[in-house]
C-alpha positions in Angstrom: 14.5 13.4 -8.5 16.0 15.4 -5.7 12.5 16.5 -4.5 11.6 13.1 -3.2 14.8 12.5 -1.1 14.7 13.8 2.4 16.5 13.3 5.7 14.3 11.7 8.4 15.1 10.5 11.9 14.3 6.8 11.8 13.6 4.7 14.9 16.0 1.7 14.3 16.1 0.3 17.8 14.1 -2.8 16.8 16.5 -3.4 13.9 19.5 -3.2 16.3 17.9 -5.7 18.7 17.3 -8.1 15.8 20.9 -7.7 14.6 22.0 -8.7 18.1 19.9 -11.8 18.0 17.4 -10.5 20.6 14.5 -10.5 18.1 12.7 -7.6 19.8 12.6 -9.4 23.2 13.7 -7.6 26.3 14.4 -8.8 29.8 11.4 -8.7 32.2 11.1 -5.1 33.5 13.5 -3.6 30.9 12.4 -0.7 28.8 13.3 -0.2 25.2 15.0 3.1 24.6 14.4 4.1 21.0 17.6 4.3 19.0 17.2 6.8 16.3 19.5 7.9 13.5 19.3 10.5 10.8 19.1 8.8 7.3 18.2 10.0 3.9 15.0 8.3 2.6 13.6 8.2 -0.9 9.8 8.5 -1.1 8.1 5.7 -3.0 6.6 6.8 -6.3 3.3 5.9 -7.9 4.5 2.9 -10.0 6.3 1.0 -7.2 3.3 1.6 -4.9 0.8 0.4 -7.5 3.0 -2.7 -8.1 3.0 -3.4 -4.4 -0.8 -3.0 -4.2 -1.2 -5.4 -7.2 0.9 -8.1 -5.4 -1.2 -7.6 -2.2 -4.5 -7.7 -4.0 -3.5 -10.9 -5.9 -2.5 -12.5 -2.6 -5.8 -11.5 -1.0 -7.8 -12.7 -4.1 -6.0 -16.1 -3.9 -6.6 -16.4 -0.2 -10.3 -15.5 -0.6 -10.7 -18.0 -3.5 -9.1 -20.7 -1.4 -11.4 -20.0 1.5 -14.4 -20.0 -0.8 -13.4 -23.3 -2.4 -12.7 -24.9 1.0 -16.0 -23.6 2.4 -18.0 -24.8 -0.6 -16.3 -28.2 -0.4 -17.0 -28.6 3.3 -20.6 -27.5 3.0 -21.3 -29.8 0.1 -19.5 -32.9 1.3 -19.9 -32.9 5.1 -23.6 -32.5 5.4 -23.2 -29.3 7.5 -25.1 -27.2 4.9 -28.1 -29.6 4.9 -28.0 -29.9 8.7 -28.0 -26.1 9.1 -31.0 -25.8 6.7 -32.8 -28.5 8.6 -32.3 -26.9 12.0 -33.2 -23.5 10.6 -36.6 -24.7 9.2 -38.3 -24.1 12.6 -36.9 -20.6 13.2 -37.1 -17.5 11.0 -34.0 -16.1 12.7 -31.9 -19.1 12.0 -33.2 -19.4 8.5 -32.2 -15.7 7.9 -28.8 -16.4 9.4 -28.2 -19.4 7.2 -29.3 -17.4 4.2 -27.0 -14.6 5.1 -24.0 -16.8 5.6 -24.4 -18.1 2.0 -25.1 -14.7 0.4 -22.8 -12.4 -1.6 -23.2 -9.8 1.1 -21.5 -12.1 3.6 -18.7 -12.9 1.0 -18.2 -9.1 0.6 -18.0 -8.6 4.4 -15.5 -11.4 4.7 -13.4 -10.0 1.9 -13.4 -6.5 3.5 -12.6 -7.9 6.9 -9.8 -10.0 5.7 -8.4 -7.1 3.6 -8.6 -4.8 6.6 -6.9 -7.3 8.9 -4.1 -7.9 6.3 -3.2 -4.3 5.7 -3.7 -2.9 9.2 -1.8 -5.8 10.9 1.2 -6.0 8.5 1.6 -2.2 8.5 1.4 -2.1 12.2 3.8 -5.0 12.8 6.6 -4.1 10.4 5.5 -1.2 8.2 5.1 -3.3 5.1 2.7 -5.7 3.5 4.0 -8.6 1.5 3.7 -6.5 -1.7 5.5 -3.6 -0.1 8.2 -5.9 1.2 8.7 -7.4 -2.3 8.9 -3.9 -3.8 11.3 -2.7 -1.1 8.9 -0.2 0.4 8.0 0.6 4.0 5.3 2.8 5.6 6.5 5.1 8.4 4.9 7.8 10.5 5.4 11.2 8.8 8.1 12.1 11.3 10.1 8.8 10.6 8.8 6.8 13.5 7.1 3.4 13.5 3.4 3.3 12.8 1.1 2.9 15.7 -1.7 0.4 15.6 -4.2 3.4 15.4 -2.3 4.9 12.5 -2.3 1.6 10.7 -6.0 1.1 11.2 -6.8 4.7 10.1 -4.6 4.4 7.0 -6.4 1.2 6.0 -9.8 2.8 6.5 -8.7 5.8 4.6 -8.0 3.7 1.5 -11.7 3.9 0.9 -11.6 7.7 0.8 -8.6 7.6 -1.6 -10.6 5.4 -4.0 -13.4 8.0 -4.2 -13.7 10.1 -7.3 -11.8 7.8 -9.7 -9.0 7.0 -7.3 -8.0 10.7 -7.0 -6.6 10.0 -3.5 -4.2 7.5 -4.9 -3.3 9.7 -7.8 -2.3 12.4 -5.4 1.0 10.5 -5.0 1.9 11.9 -8.4 1.7 15.6 -7.4 2.7 15.6 -3.8 6.4 16.4 -2.9 6.5 13.6 -0.3 4.5 11.2 -2.6 1.6 11.1 -0.1 -1.9 9.9 -1.0 -5.0 11.0 0.8 -4.8 8.0 3.1 -1.2 8.9 4.0 -2.2 12.5 4.8 -5.2 11.3 6.9 -3.1 8.9 8.9 0.1 11.0 9.0 2.3 8.5 7.1 4.8 8.4 4.3 5.9 5.5 2.1 9.7 5.2 1.6 12.1 2.8 -0.1 13.6 0.5 2.5 17.0 0.8 0.9 19.2 3.9 1.3 19.5 6.3 -1.6 23.0 7.1 -3.0 
């Protein structure tokens, strides 16, 4: 509806540099002057955001499964697992470390670390994860600017808060006029369609 379309000043200087074939690279000592323009944006709704998240979670699950399979294969066929256990026999600390590295707790930490790196890095670099890119979405600072690294990291950490209480923070997208979840409010971000509304 008309409620979720708004005019924002978007920093499109990087896009202009890419159009000119400069790929974001500037001459030594040159400073990038932000080039902004007023454009109408359409805030991304619940369904498109959920679909983007599903794509991202499927990619992460596939990546983690591949890492797990490769790790298991290497440990079973190379003798590294047996060597680690043999070395650890004389040391309680090493024995504990070897046990931890093969535990579900380590797998959980690896999954959380990889997920954090995926979301925070891609949002920081271009404002979109692969899922958001496929769905035509982009994350911006609430004022229309690019996300800072700190905003990207904070937004990613805030996903955990949005998941509390039966995902109420994600459901807030349904009732907010700018379609912002709790993680968006905490980090000062909005999610918009990357195409221009009519």
